[in-house]
Backbone as CSV, one residue per row, in Angstrom:
resi,resn,N_x,N_y,N_z,CA_x,CA_y,CA_z,C_x,C_y,C_z
1,UNK,0.800,-1.184,-0.022,-0.033,0.051,-0.027,0.884,1.246,0.005
2,UNK,0.484,2.251,-0.858,1.261,3.454,-0.868,1.188,4.300,0.442
3,UNK,2.364,4.646,0.953,2.372,5.529,2.154,2.230,6.901,1.798
4,UNK,2.151,7.307,0.509,1.941,8.634,0.043,0.494,9.072,0.170
5,UNK,-0.432,8.028,-0.197,-1.791,8.465,-0.390,-2.429,8.989,0.775
6,UNK,-3.180,10.118,0.620,-3.867,10.730,1.745,-5.390,10.639,1.413
7,UNK,-6.160,10.092,2.289,-7.583,9.831,2.051,-8.292,10.312,3.226
8,UNK,-9.221,11.226,2.963,-10.059,11.726,4.144,-11.481,11.979,3.830
9,UNK,-12.306,11.963,4.800,-13.705,12.325,4.588,-13.856,13.846,4.665
10,UNK,-14.444,14.545,3.727,-14.628,16.032,3.811,-15.621,16.499,4.811
11,UNK,-15.510,17.718,5.317,-16.437,18.185,6.421,-17.905,17.952,6.144
12,UNK,-18.313,17.805,4.893,-19.836,17.628,4.605,-20.136,16.103,4.806
13,UNK,-19.144,15.339,5.254,-19.328,13.898,5.592,-20.099,13.074,4.532
14,UNK,-19.864,13.561,3.362,-20.572,12.847,2.135,-19.419,12.439,1.152
15,UNK,-18.392,13.364,0.972,-17.427,13.092,0.028,-16.095,12.682,0.447
16,UNK,-15.358,11.921,-0.333,-14.023,11.597,-0.032,-13.092,12.390,-0.819
17,UNK,-11.965,12.795,-0.219,-10.777,13.556,-0.835,-9.667,12.459,-0.866
18,UNK,-9.245,12.162,-2.087,-8.156,11.134,-2.107,-6.958,11.800,-2.930
19,UNK,-5.893,11.808,-2.411,-4.703,12.459,-3.053,-3.473,11.562,-2.925
20,UNK,-2.801,11.460,-4.108,-1.507,10.759,-4.053,-0.648,11.376,-5.226
21,UNK,0.395,12.057,-4.864,1.263,12.793,-5.747,0.275,13.684,-6.601
22,UNK,0.354,13.620,-8.055,-0.469,14.492,-8.846,-1.875,14.151,-8.978
23,UNK,-2.192,12.977,-8.406,-3.605,12.465,-8.585,-4.486,13.033,-7.427
24,UNK,-5.496,13.800,-7.737,-6.319,14.501,-6.663,-7.733,14.316,-7.030
25,UNK,-8.498,13.603,-6.223,-9.851,13.135,-6.609,-10.830,13.621,-5.494
26,UNK,-12.063,13.957,-6.016,-13.180,14.105,-5.105,-14.209,13.043,-5.528
27,UNK,-14.691,12.338,-4.545,-15.473,11.046,-4.826,-16.765,11.226,-3.934
28,UNK,-17.901,10.926,-4.619,-19.195,10.935,-3.881,-20.091,9.851,-4.394
29,UNK,-20.692,9.113,-3.423,-21.686,7.939,-3.929,-22.954,8.350,-3.221
30,UNK,-24.068,7.937,-3.956,-25.429,8.129,-3.363,-26.177,6.775,-3.307
31,UNK,-26.913,6.606,-2.337,-27.580,5.361,-2.035,-27.756,5.032,-0.666
32,UNK,-28.045,3.843,-0.225,-28.210,3.500,1.071,-26.953,3.633,1.808
33,UNK,-26.995,3.976,3.128,-25.675,4.121,3.794,-24.709,2.997,3.734
34,UNK,-25.277,1.725,3.841,-24.354,0.699,3.893,-23.763,0.529,2.522
35,UNK,-24.497,0.787,1.396,-23.921,0.685,0.047,-22.879,1.705,-0.234
36,UNK,-23.062,2.912,0.324,-22.087,4.031,0.237,-20.747,3.541,0.870
37,UNK,-20.860,2.984,2.129,-19.701,2.518,2.782,-18.976,1.423,1.998
38,UNK,-19.742,0.519,1.375,-19.093,-0.579,0.592,-18.349,0.037,-0.578
39,UNK,-19.028,1.083,-1.242,-18.455,1.714,-2.391,-17.072,2.420,-2.040
40,UNK,-17.094,3.027,-0.904,-15.763,3.791,-0.443,-14.748,2.785,-0.153
41,UNK,-15.172,1.785,0.570,-14.202,0.704,0.885,-13.655,0.016,-0.337
42,UNK,-14.336,-0.112,-1.368,-13.879,-0.632,-2.602,-12.930,0.313,-3.326
43,UNK,-13.099,1.537,-3.199,-12.306,2.584,-3.960,-10.944,2.781,-3.233
44,UNK,-10.918,2.664,-2.047,-9.545,2.947,-1.226,-8.447,2.105,-1.687
45,UNK,-8.556,0.718,-1.604,-7.509,-0.059,-2.021,-7.060,-0.022,-3.475
46,UNK,-8.031,0.279,-4.327,-7.647,0.489,-5.764,-6.898,1.792,-5.906
47,UNK,-7.316,2.876,-5.228,-6.657,4.195,-5.330,-5.160,4.119,-5.026
48,UNK,-4.802,3.400,-3.913,-3.478,3.494,-3.472,-2.579,2.719,-4.436
49,UNK,-3.064,2.038,-5.398,-2.111,1.284,-6.337,-1.931,2.086,-7.638
50,UNK,-2.794,3.140,-7.917,-2.881,3.686,-9.110,-1.659,4.356,-9.556
51,UNK,-0.949,5.241,-8.669,0.083,5.914,-9.076,1.274,5.138,-9.403
52,UNK,1.613,4.157,-8.619,2.648,3.234,-8.883,2.434,2.459,-10.245
53,UNK,1.231,2.079,-10.440,0.834,1.255,-11.587,1.187,2.112,-12.935
54,UNK,0.767,3.471,-12.859,0.973,4.361,-13.935,2.540,4.576,-14.174
55,UNK,3.166,4.864,-13.098,4.694,5.237,-13.059,5.376,4.054,-13.613
56,UNK,4.902,2.802,-13.542,5.531,1.723,-14.108,5.569,1.653,-15.525
57,UNK,4.575,2.299,-16.247,4.436,2.366,-17.588,4.617,3.686,-18.266
58,UNK,5.307,4.652,-17.482,5.264,6.055,-17.870,6.025,6.299,-19.149
59,UNK,7.049,5.559,-19.328,7.695,5.796,-20.733,6.935,5.453,-21.880
60,UNK,6.118,4.439,-21.830,5.210,4.145,-22.814,4.137,5.176,-22.994
61,UNK,3.520,5.567,-21.811,2.407,6.499,-21.822,2.776,7.929,-22.284
62,UNK,4.157,8.252,-22.255,4.568,9.628,-22.701,4.952,9.614,-24.248
63,UNK,4.915,8.354,-24.870,5.342,8.381,-26.293,4.159,8.651,-27.079
64,UNK,4.376,9.149,-28.294,3.267,9.425,-29.291,2.438,8.105,-29.606
65,UNK,1.238,8.277,-29.461,0.304,7.101,-29.624,0.236,6.772,-31.082
66,UNK,0.111,5.524,-31.400,0.006,4.971,-32.780,-1.296,4.294,-32.985
67,UNK,-1.702,4.182,-34.194,-3.044,3.487,-34.460,-2.973,2.150,-34.101
68,UNK,-1.783,1.409,-34.451,-1.597,0.136,-33.963,-0.334,-0.015,-33.124
69,UNK,-0.043,-1.177,-32.851,1.298,-1.353,-31.954,1.005,-2.044,-30.655
70,UNK,2.045,-2.032,-29.801,1.945,-2.660,-28.552,0.999,-1.984,-27.656
71,UNK,0.542,-2.864,-26.720,-0.382,-2.350,-25.733,0.307,-2.305,-24.335
72,UNK,-0.014,-1.323,-23.486,0.478,-1.347,-22.156,-0.226,-2.393,-21.275
73,UNK,0.385,-2.693,-20.087,-0.136,-3.854,-19.366,-1.381,-3.469,-18.494
74,UNK,-1.385,-2.321,-17.852,-2.419,-2.075,-16.874,-3.654,-1.643,-17.500
75,UNK,-4.832,-1.847,-16.730,-6.041,-1.479,-17.216,-6.318,-0.003,-17.482
76,UNK,-5.756,0.821,-16.571,-5.905,2.237,-16.712,-5.143,2.755,-17.978
77,UNK,-3.884,2.172,-18.047,-3.077,2.630,-19.306,-3.700,2.183,-20.597
78,UNK,-4.353,0.976,-20.597,-5.009,0.487,-21.857,-6.144,1.317,-22.152
79,UNK,-6.890,1.980,-21.165,-7.996,2.745,-21.324,-7.594,4.040,-21.893
80,UNK,-6.307,4.627,-21.399,-5.802,5.773,-21.903,-5.441,5.714,-23.355
81,UNK,-4.894,4.600,-23.735,-4.437,4.397,-25.104,-5.633,4.179,-26.037
82,UNK,-6.623,3.531,-25.642,-7.872,3.442,-26.522,-8.626,4.760,-26.694
83,UNK,-8.469,5.611,-25.757,-9.135,6.907,-25.795,-8.511,7.827,-26.860
84,UNK,-7.076,7.706,-26.968,-6.422,8.703,-27.846,-6.027,8.145,-29.198
85,UNK,-6.236,6.796,-29.418,-5.892,6.159,-30.606,-6.749,6.782,-31.825
86,UNK,-8.065,7.172,-31.653,-8.783,7.621,-32.835,-8.222,8.901,-33.336
87,UNK,-7.309,9.553,-32.694,-6.676,10.836,-33.081,-5.289,10.635,-33.569
88,UNK,-4.711,9.530,-33.394,-3.276,9.266,-33.628,-2.761,9.460,-34.910
89,UNK,-3.624,9.230,-36.049,-3.290,9.360,-37.428,-3.328,10.811,-37.821
90,UNK,-3.960,11.711,-37.080,-4.126,12.938,-37.502,-3.390,14.051,-36.681
91,UNK,-3.174,13.995,-35.435,-2.530,14.943,-34.655,-1.490,14.226,-33.758
92,UNK,-0.532,14.916,-33.185,0.292,14.421,-32.163,-0.547,14.294,-30.855
93,UNK,-0.522,13.118,-30.261,-1.158,12.865,-28.980,-0.504,11.747,-28.398
94,UNK,-0.483,11.797,-27.049,0.006,10.729,-26.219,-1.033,10.051,-25.338
95,UNK,-0.934,9.004,-24.775,-2.003,8.436,-23.841,-2.113,9.304,-22.642
96,UNK,-1.139,10.149,-22.321,-1.340,11.074,-21.179,-2.453,12.047,-21.387
97,UNK,-2.857,12.266,-22.551,-4.005,13.140,-22.772,-5.322,12.670,-22.164
98,UNK,-5.351,11.401,-21.867,-6.603,10.810,-21.338,-6.352,10.244,-19.858
99,UNK,-5.350,10.596,-19.133,-4.908,10.088,-17.898,-5.896,10.360,-16.800
100,UNK,-6.416,11.633,-16.664,-7.225,12.001,-15.568,-8.560,11.317,-15.663
101,UNK,-9.100,11.266,-16.979,-10.483,10.617,-17.172,-10.368,9.103,-16.942
102,UNK,-9.295,8.496,-17.345,-9.045,7.135,-17.184,-8.973,6.669,-15.737
103,UNK,-8.302,7.415,-14.937,-8.224,7.249,-13.525,-9.534,7.422,-12.907
104,UNK,-10.308,8.555,-13.344,-11.681,8.549,-12.652,-12.501,7.434,-12.948
105,UNK,-12.415,6.925,-14.217,-13.283,5.705,-14.630,-12.848,4.387,-13.761
106,UNK,-11.550,4.268,-13.574,-11.133,3.133,-12.834,-11.606,3.168,-11.426
107,UNK,-11.627,4.311,-10.644,-12.080,4.384,-9.345,-13.547,4.233,-9.299
108,UNK,-14.272,4.791,-10.334,-15.711,4.642,-10.345,-16.115,3.165,-10.495
109,UNK,-15.331,2.463,-11.279,-15.583,1.073,-11.388,-15.414,0.243,-10.206
110,UNK,-14.367,0.685,-9.350,-14.036,0.078,-8.159,-15.202,0.146,-7.245
111,UNK,-15.914,1.412,-7.225,-17.003,1.668,-6.326,-18.163,0.963,-6.759
112,UNK,-18.573,1.052,-8.089,-19.831,0.455,-8.523,-19.698,-1.111,-8.479
113,UNK,-18.592,-1.712,-8.617,-18.481,-3.212,-8.568,-18.534,-3.800,-7.174
114,UNK,-18.546,-2.869,-6.173,-18.644,-3.319,-4.890,-19.989,-2.889,-4.144
115,UNK,-20.744,-2.128,-4.847,-21.930,-1.632,-4.142,-23.038,-1.295,-5.042
116,UNK,-24.371,-1.341,-4.685,-25.550,-0.957,-5.488,-25.773,0.508,-5.294
117,UNK,-25.498,1.390,-6.159,-25.563,2.781,-5.856,-26.553,3.391,-6.917
118,UNK,-27.259,4.509,-6.416,-28.159,5.113,-7.344,-27.356,6.201,-8.231
119,UNK,-26.493,6.843,-7.693,-25.532,7.684,-8.424,-24.092,7.758,-7.808
120,UNK,-23.206,8.159,-8.544,-21.839,8.295,-8.191,-21.067,9.061,-9.164
121,UNK,-19.984,9.771,-8.696,-19.097,10.456,-9.441,-17.704,10.416,-8.942
122,UNK,-16.701,10.386,-9.767,-15.327,10.571,-9.449,-14.845,11.871,-10.171
123,UNK,-14.324,12.869,-9.522,-13.931,14.095,-10.104,-12.459,14.140,-9.944
124,UNK,-11.706,14.042,-11.139,-10.253,14.077,-11.089,-9.827,15.440,-11.761
125,UNK,-9.788,16.515,-10.988,-9.363,17.821,-11.367,-10.206,18.311,-12.474
126,UNK,-11.602,18.026,-12.431,-12.558,18.653,-13.491,-12.865,17.569,-14.607
127,UNK,-12.128,16.435,-14.545,-12.454,15.296,-15.625,-13.214,14.244,-14.682
128,UNK,-14.495,14.084,-15.108,-15.443,13.405,-14.221,-15.947,12.161,-14.837
129,UNK,-15.997,11.093,-14.108,-16.663,9.836,-14.513,-18.016,9.671,-13.750
130,UNK,-19.098,9.268,-14.352,-20.405,9.312,-13.718,-21.079,7.993,-13.761
131,UNK,-21.775,7.602,-12.690,-22.670,6.458,-12.688,-24.056,6.958,-12.426
132,UNK,-25.035,6.430,-13.170,-26.416,6.795,-12.969,-27.308,5.460,-13.094
133,UNK,-28.055,5.063,-12.057,-28.968,4.086,-12.215,-30.135,4.589,-12.934
134,UNK,-30.966,3.695,-13.484,-32.102,3.983,-14.312,-33.067,5.045,-13.567
135,UNK,-33.443,6.161,-14.201,-34.228,7.202,-13.570,-33.630,8.206,-12.847
136,UNK,-32.207,8.144,-12.800,-31.421,9.100,-12.105,-30.822,10.168,-13.125
137,UNK,-30.316,11.306,-12.419,-29.766,12.352,-13.250,-28.754,13.068,-12.495
138,UNK,-27.906,13.883,-13.017,-26.963,14.715,-12.502,-27.054,16.038,-13.079
139,UNK,-26.984,17.104,-12.376,-26.871,18.480,-12.813,-25.418,18.926,-12.421
140,UNK,-24.669,19.285,-13.538,-23.213,19.610,-13.465,-22.941,20.982,-13.925
141,UNK,-22.303,21.566,-13.105,-21.811,23.114,-13.402,-20.686,23.101,-14.415
142,UNK,-20.764,24.064,-15.318,-19.795,24.259,-16.274,-18.991,25.493,-16.093
143,UNK,-17.600,25.486,-16.015,-16.927,26.582,-15.707,-16.339,27.353,-16.870
144,UNK,-16.252,28.642,-16.693,-15.729,29.540,-17.821,-14.191,29.342,-18.020
145,UNK,-13.468,29.072,-16.875,-12.016,28.870,-17.046,-11.809,27.802,-15.894
146,UNK,-10.747,26.853,-16.360,-10.405,25.739,-15.337,-9.718,26.409,-14.035
147,UNK,-9.137,27.542,-14.150,-8.333,28.061,-12.968,-9.271,29.029,-12.170
148,UNK,-10.469,29.164,-12.567,-11.424,30.127,-11.829,-12.752,29.423,-11.822
149,UNK,-13.106,29.011,-10.612,-14.391,28.261,-10.541,-15.641,29.050,-10.580
150,UNK,-16.004,29.711,-11.606,-17.257,30.418,-11.803,-17.995,29.786,-12.964
151,UNK,-19.218,29.722,-12.840,-20.095,29.006,-13.807,-20.641,29.797,-14.830
152,UNK,-20.624,29.392,-16.144,-21.411,30.111,-17.139,-22.788,29.363,-17.384
153,UNK,-22.875,28.184,-16.918,-24.032,27.423,-17.150,-24.017,26.020,-16.393
154,UNK,-25.133,25.269,-16.678,-25.136,23.986,-16.119,-25.628,22.942,-17.228
155,UNK,-25.399,21.699,-17.003,-25.954,20.740,-18.021,-26.511,19.650,-17.119
156,UNK,-27.628,19.098,-17.673,-28.319,18.059,-16.857,-28.051,16.795,-17.753
157,UNK,-27.570,15.699,-17.121,-27.254,14.461,-17.795,-28.322,13.447,-17.196
158,UNK,-29.100,12.820,-18.030,-30.120,11.903,-17.637,-29.553,10.376,-17.792
159,UNK,-30.154,9.543,-17.028,-29.608,8.168,-17.040,-29.881,7.419,-18.466
160,UNK,-30.899,7.941,-19.087,-31.093,7.166,-20.369,-30.147,7.641,-21.585
161,UNK,-29.423,8.729,-21.298,-28.580,9.177,-22.214,-27.243,8.576,-22.195
162,UNK,-26.454,8.439,-23.174,-25.165,7.605,-23.136,-24.009,8.330,-22.473
163,UNK,-24.173,9.539,-22.076,-23.082,10.414,-21.540,-22.708,9.851,-20.090
164,UNK,-21.373,9.527,-19.921,-20.979,9.113,-18.555,-19.533,9.814,-18.299
165,UNK,-19.110,10.599,-19.165,-17.896,11.317,-18.930,-17.881,12.847,-19.355
166,UNK,-17.222,13.739,-18.515,-17.159,15.082,-18.729,-15.645,15.429,-18.550
167,UNK,-15.083,16.302,-19.356,-13.793,16.734,-19.183,-13.772,18.163,-19.663
168,UNK,-12.774,18.979,-19.128,-12.504,20.225,-19.430,-11.024,20.607,-19.691
169,UNK,-10.697,21.211,-20.795,-9.301,21.541,-21.007,-9.280,22.924,-21.505
170,UNK,-8.012,23.533,-21.367,-7.796,24.925,-21.826,-6.423,25.333,-21.358
171,UNK,-5.961,26.515,-21.930,-4.539,26.857,-21.689,-4.402,27.329,-20.098
172,UNK,-5.466,27.670,-19.546,-5.323,28.054,-18.120,-5.467,26.964,-17.099
173,UNK,-5.642,25.777,-17.596,-5.881,24.521,-16.739,-4.463,24.102,-16.177
174,UNK,-4.605,22.879,-15.560,-3.290,22.362,-14.907,-2.482,21.633,-15.906
175,UNK,-2.922,21.252,-17.089,-2.108,20.716,-18.107,-1.865,21.685,-19.226
176,UNK,-0.831,21.468,-19.909,-0.432,22.383,-21.053,-1.429,22.205,-22.198
177,UNK,-1.490,23.316,-22.965,-2.410,23.267,-24.171,-1.697,24.036,-25.333
178,UNK,-1.924,23.524,-26.465,-1.355,24.126,-27.695,-2.220,25.191,-28.259
179,UNK,-3.385,25.225,-27.775,-4.386,26.273,-28.080,-4.569,27.358,-27.165
180,UNK,-5.684,28.230,-27.475,-5.807,29.414,-26.614,-7.230,29.395,-26.021
181,UNK,-7.981,28.377,-26.037,-9.302,28.349,-25.356,-9.203,28.563,-23.857
182,UNK,-10.058,29.355,-23.289,-10.105,29.456,-21.789,-10.553,28.142,-21.144
183,UNK,-11.558,27.439,-21.848,-12.105,26.170,-21.489,-12.832,25.581,-22.528
184,UNK,-12.625,24.267,-22.710,-13.406,23.501,-23.657,-13.941,22.272,-22.783
185,UNK,-15.321,22.268,-22.658,-15.905,21.252,-21.969,-16.487,20.226,-22.880
186,UNK,-16.201,18.933,-22.668,-16.688,17.868,-23.635,-17.594,16.842,-22.832
187,UNK,-18.644,16.500,-23.461,-19.522,15.405,-22.908,-19.341,14.207,-23.839
188,UNK,-19.032,12.996,-23.294,-18.746,11.864,-24.050,-19.242,10.680,-23.337
189,UNK,-19.106,9.560,-23.930,-19.627,8.267,-23.398,-18.816,7.780,-22.134
190,UNK,-17.446,8.196,-22.120,-16.709,7.684,-20.968,-15.857,8.992,-20.648
191,UNK,-15.309,8.936,-19.398,-14.460,10.120,-18.989,-13.171,10.163,-19.792
192,UNK,-12.583,8.996,-20.055,-11.258,9.006,-20.911,-11.529,9.599,-22.330
193,UNK,-12.654,9.089,-22.898,-12.950,9.726,-24.146,-13.154,11.248,-24.088
194,UNK,-13.748,11.683,-23.108,-13.972,13.149,-23.017,-12.667,13.912,-22.729
195,UNK,-11.817,13.261,-22.011,-10.523,13.809,-21.629,-9.714,14.057,-22.898
196,UNK,-9.629,12.913,-23.673,-8.796,12.984,-24.834,-9.440,14.017,-25.828
197,UNK,-10.685,13.995,-26.028,-11.401,14.978,-26.922,-11.295,16.373,-26.489
198,UNK,-11.251,16.705,-25.223,-11.188,18.021,-24.717,-9.734,18.580,-25.075
199,UNK,-8.814,17.736,-24.964,-7.376,18.181,-25.294,-7.345,18.461,-26.839
200,UNK,-7.843,17.639,-27.690,-7.808,17.795,-29.076,-8.530,19.074,-29.545
201,UNK,-9.794,19.321,-29.018,-10.589,20.451,-29.374,-9.862,21.779,-28.757
202,UNK,-9.484,21.754,-27.504,-8.754,22.949,-27.048,-7.647,23.392,-27.815
203,UNK,-6.807,22.309,-28.259,-5.656,22.631,-29.089,-6.115,23.293,-30.445
204,UNK,-7.282,22.858,-30.919,-7.783,23.518,-32.173,-8.271,24.967,-32.114
205,UNK,-8.606,25.357,-30.971,-9.133,26.748,-30.749,-7.818,27.613,-30.699
206,UNK,-7.470,28.195,-31.785,-6.088,28.927,-31.886,-6.070,29.932,-32.965
207,UNK,-5.055,30.778,-32.941,-4.692,31.808,-33.946,-3.232,31.655,-34.161
208,UNK,-2.902,30.756,-34.911,-1.374,30.541,-35.222,-0.644,31.836,-35.607
209,UNK,0.444,32.074,-34.808,1.405,33.148,-35.239,0.878,34.540,-34.681
210,UNK,-0.257,34.639,-33.971,-0.684,35.944,-33.474,0.194,36.596,-32.352
211,UNK,0.588,37.831,-32.624,1.579,38.491,-31.743,1.147,38.650,-30.232
212,UNK,-0.112,38.557,-30.075,-0.638,38.665,-28.648,-0.675,37.435,-27.920
213,UNK,-0.195,36.267,-28.394,-0.158,34.968,-27.772,1.200,34.617,-27.510
214,UNK,1.555,34.357,-26.131,2.883,33.954,-25.732,2.884,32.401,-25.661
215,UNK,3.985,31.872,-26.232,4.179,30.439,-26.132,5.620,30.183,-25.809
216,UNK,5.766,28.866,-25.312,7.177,28.475,-24.876,7.211,26.905,-25.026
217,UNK,8.308,26.515,-25.285,8.451,24.920,-25.424,7.977,24.376,-24.052
218,UNK,7.275,23.246,-24.235,6.814,22.579,-23.006,7.929,22.086,-22.076
219,UNK,9.021,21.588,-22.655,10.152,21.060,-22.028,10.862,22.090,-21.217
220,UNK,10.746,23.393,-21.395,11.312,24.431,-20.613,10.485,24.671,-19.371
221,UNK,9.282,24.232,-19.362,8.451,24.360,-18.170,8.379,23.075,-17.406
222,UNK,8.471,22.051,-18.130,8.577,20.620,-17.441,9.375,19.688,-18.264
223,UNK,10.630,19.445,-17.965,11.604,18.725,-18.589,11.107,17.463,-19.026
224,UNK,10.207,16.794,-18.271,9.766,15.485,-18.616,8.440,15.417,-19.385
225,UNK,7.984,16.622,-19.838,6.666,16.720,-20.481,6.639,15.771,-21.721
226,UNK,5.438,15.167,-21.966,5.270,14.351,-23.121,5.165,15.194,-24.318
227,UNK,5.079,16.519,-24.228,4.874,17.369,-25.329,6.270,17.756,-25.880
228,UNK,7.273,17.600,-25.209,8.732,17.861,-25.549,8.902,19.344,-25.902
229,UNK,9.457,19.653,-27.123,9.693,20.997,-27.483,8.529,21.670,-28.230
230,UNK,7.374,20.960,-28.210,6.201,21.618,-28.789,5.820,22.914,-28.068
231,UNK,5.387,23.993,-28.668,5.094,25.208,-28.054,3.735,25.235,-27.335
232,UNK,3.741,25.540,-26.097,2.464,25.538,-25.431,2.096,26.950,-24.976
233,UNK,0.832,27.246,-24.858,0.431,28.634,-24.526,0.620,29.055,-23.041
234,UNK,1.207,30.225,-22.934,1.450,30.737,-21.580,0.711,32.062,-21.290
235,UNK,0.304,32.724,-22.406,-0.383,33.979,-22.227,-1.230,34.316,-23.401
236,UNK,-2.512,34.951,-23.330,-3.246,35.286,-24.353,-3.778,36.605,-24.161
237,UNK,-3.250,37.663,-24.940,-3.637,39.007,-24.752,-5.088,39.384,-25.263
238,UNK,-5.427,40.620,-25.227,-6.810,40.849,-25.717,-6.951,40.744,-27.182
239,UNK,-7.988,40.024,-27.543,-8.334,39.754,-28.937,-9.549,40.497,-29.405
240,UNK,-9.565,40.726,-30.705,-10.885,41.363,-31.262,-12.008,40.348,-31.288
241,UNK,-13.228,40.867,-31.496,-14.292,39.910,-31.503,-14.246,38.989,-32.760
242,UNK,-13.638,39.560,-33.797,-13.518,38.735,-35.032,-12.456,37.602,-34.741
243,UNK,-11.469,38.001,-34.110,-10.353,37.007,-33.803,-10.924,35.910,-32.842
244,UNK,-11.737,36.293,-31.881,-12.337,35.261,-30.959,-13.191,34.350,-31.745
245,UNK,-14.010,34.959,-32.686,-14.875,34.160,-33.503,-14.164,33.196,-34.371
246,UNK,-13.126,33.675,-35.019,-12.231,32.809,-35.769,-11.693,31.623,-34.974
247,UNK,-11.092,31.904,-33.896,-10.469,30.867,-32.998,-11.516,29.940,-32.626
248,UNK,-12.702,30.374,-32.155,-13.641,29.443,-31.646,-14.234,28.529,-32.822
249,UNK,-14.384,29.178,-34.055,-14.820,28.437,-35.165,-13.840,27.293,-35.637
250,UNK,-12.600,27.470,-35.311,-11.656,26.458,-35.692,-11.954,25.277,-34.761
251,UNK,-12.105,25.652,-33.504,-12.450,24.549,-32.554,-13.795,23.853,-32.774
252,UNK,-14.785,24.719,-33.247,-16.049,24.151,-33.471,-16.105,23.108,-34.674
253,UNK,-15.305,23.362,-35.692,-15.131,22.589,-36.806,-14.614,21.244,-36.406
254,UNK,-13.627,21.152,-35.444,-13.052,19.873,-35.015,-14.093,19.188,-34.190
255,UNK,-14.728,19.872,-33.185,-15.742,19.333,-32.350,-16.872,18.622,-33.170
256,UNK,-17.363,19.349,-34.137,-18.391,18.804,-35.017,-18.080,17.609,-35.607
257,UNK,-16.864,17.537,-36.160,-16.282,16.277,-36.818,-16.301,15.188,-35.772
258,UNK,-15.773,15.445,-34.520,-15.738,14.387,-33.521,-17.185,13.979,-33.157
259,UNK,-18.092,14.838,-33.104,-19.639,14.586,-32.834,-20.187,13.607,-33.792
260,UNK,-19.787,13.940,-35.066,-20.273,13.314,-36.214,-19.778,11.904,-36.274
261,UNK,-18.595,11.683,-35.702,-17.963,10.300,-35.744,-18.287,9.492,-34.469
262,UNK,-19.087,10.022,-33.616,-19.444,9.409,-32.245,-18.440,9.464,-31.185
263,UNK,-17.326,10.233,-31.372,-16.393,10.323,-30.329,-16.686,11.281,-29.083
264,UNK,-17.724,12.195,-29.387,-18.164,13.095,-28.384,-19.671,13.235,-28.614
265,UNK,-20.367,13.609,-27.531,-21.892,13.943,-27.707,-22.152,15.356,-27.713
266,UNK,-21.406,16.194,-27.008,-21.576,17.697,-27.059,-20.388,18.320,-26.529
267,UNK,-20.295,19.750,-26.794,-19.133,20.470,-26.411,-19.489,21.879,-26.148
268,UNK,-18.799,22.501,-25.294,-18.930,24.030,-25.025,-17.605,24.628,-25.035
269,UNK,-17.329,25.668,-25.843,-16.058,26.313,-26.017,-16.129,27.725,-25.497
270,UNK,-15.149,28.076,-24.710,-15.143,29.382,-24.178,-13.766,30.158,-24.507
271,UNK,-13.878,31.436,-24.908,-12.739,32.248,-25.066,-13.043,33.680,-24.827
272,UNK,-12.467,34.292,-23.861,-12.484,35.650,-23.595,-14.146,36.247,-23.480
273,UNK,-14.893,35.350,-22.755,-16.210,35.829,-22.539,-17.263,35.287,-23.640
274,UNK,-16.763,34.791,-24.736,-17.702,34.336,-25.798,-17.723,32.701,-25.652
275,UNK,-18.908,32.211,-25.922,-19.192,30.697,-25.795,-19.795,30.206,-27.027
276,UNK,-19.362,29.058,-27.549,-20.065,28.399,-28.562,-20.301,26.924,-28.151
277,UNK,-21.445,26.431,-28.484,-21.983,25.141,-27.962,-22.479,24.334,-29.214
278,UNK,-22.122,23.106,-29.054,-22.718,22.096,-29.988,-23.299,20.922,-29.111
279,UNK,-24.410,20.335,-29.549,-24.881,19.118,-28.843,-25.689,18.308,-29.832
280,UNK,-25.939,17.153,-29.341,-26.617,16.048,-30.318,-28.060,16.058,-30.019
281,UNK,-28.819,15.787,-30.971,-30.280,15.440,-30.719,-30.446,14.342,-29.845
282,UNK,-31.473,14.347,-28.878,-31.735,13.271,-27.927,-31.039,13.470,-26.550
283,UNK,-30.001,14.413,-26.559,-29.516,14.833,-25.231,-30.129,15.868,-24.596
284,UNK,-30.031,16.012,-23.304,-30.668,17.083,-22.575,-30.056,18.429,-23.042
285,UNK,-30.628,19.500,-22.823,-30.132,20.775,-23.161,-28.762,20.884,-22.686
286,UNK,-27.714,21.144,-23.415,-26.375,21.099,-22.949,-26.007,22.170,-21.973
287,UNK,-26.553,23.346,-22.287,-26.218,24.549,-21.292,-27.539,25.333,-20.919
288,UNK,-27.788,25.422,-19.696,-28.778,26.305,-19.215,-28.016,27.429,-18.623
289,UNK,-28.117,28.702,-19.173,-27.345,29.725,-18.716,-27.990,30.642,-17.666
290,UNK,-29.183,30.202,-17.263,-29.783,30.938,-16.226,-29.374,30.365,-14.827
291,UNK,-28.120,30.591,-14.512,-27.492,30.153,-13.259,-27.633,31.306,-12.271
292,UNK,-28.476,31.194,-11.181,-28.627,32.176,-10.229,-27.413,32.373,-9.309
293,UNK,-26.535,31.386,-9.087,-25.439,31.403,-8.245,-24.258,30.994,-8.987
294,UNK,-23.354,31.783,-9.273,-22.154,31.386,-10.262,-21.071,30.624,-9.592
295,UNK,-21.352,30.068,-8.387,-20.258,29.381,-7.601,-20.467,27.895,-8.139
296,UNK,-19.340,27.079,-8.022,-19.438,25.632,-8.362,-20.527,24.998,-7.583
297,UNK,-21.276,24.066,-8.407,-22.376,23.291,-7.833,-22.160,21.758,-8.232
298,UNK,-22.782,21.035,-7.476,-22.967,19.579,-7.835,-24.195,19.064,-7.372
299,UNK,-24.696,18.121,-7.997,-26.124,17.521,-7.588,-26.330,16.079,-7.984
């Protein structure tokens, strides 16, 4: 068992905070008290294995993904690779683009395989895996920027819909981005799929060569970054309305293609106060912008 892992019940006595190195999760289960206890007891032993498991395959996970080739050993690493392979022939991407979503999925599976829950979620830094029993729903807050937890709207996810993963990416988030989106939120069938797609769409929201955008090689910020010498965004100055529109349109074109291929279900793209939304028929309204309180919420 990892001696690094820190696991505690939060003051609301409903949620768990689980932290081990860079992995930082908020976990909540809904159902009978005994079932919730079983779910949390199932999550803890799996969580303390995760970081060492991923570190054991880190060299593989930091390499550019290929459409074919060798598979990693662990279930999380395999889930990461499966999520990024659809993009491997078109853009540079490594399995690390799906790490947060894949970890969230693994912990959710550990919970639901041990207990009968009505609802549950695992939130890994904004990349969220969901469990919904028939007839249940989640209302999820959507943030304008990953570094500033204020809401621009909410989305309601119903049990009869296929969406079970949410992820947000952008240049202001905890991971590097090649684009300039403040936030791109993706809804997909799994958290790993949403995580990979959020990276791809956020990278596409861009104005290549614009003088108001500051970039630096990823390796200068993190020598072991999987992005190597690729330029990542560090600052975005004020843009004109037309420039914002053009950058968002570039991202929308990519998001629409991913939706048409079934890789995502819906997306919301944000840049300097402007939002573009796409969603598929049959899903709940993606964004309800009538949010009375702009603080983070969960339900």
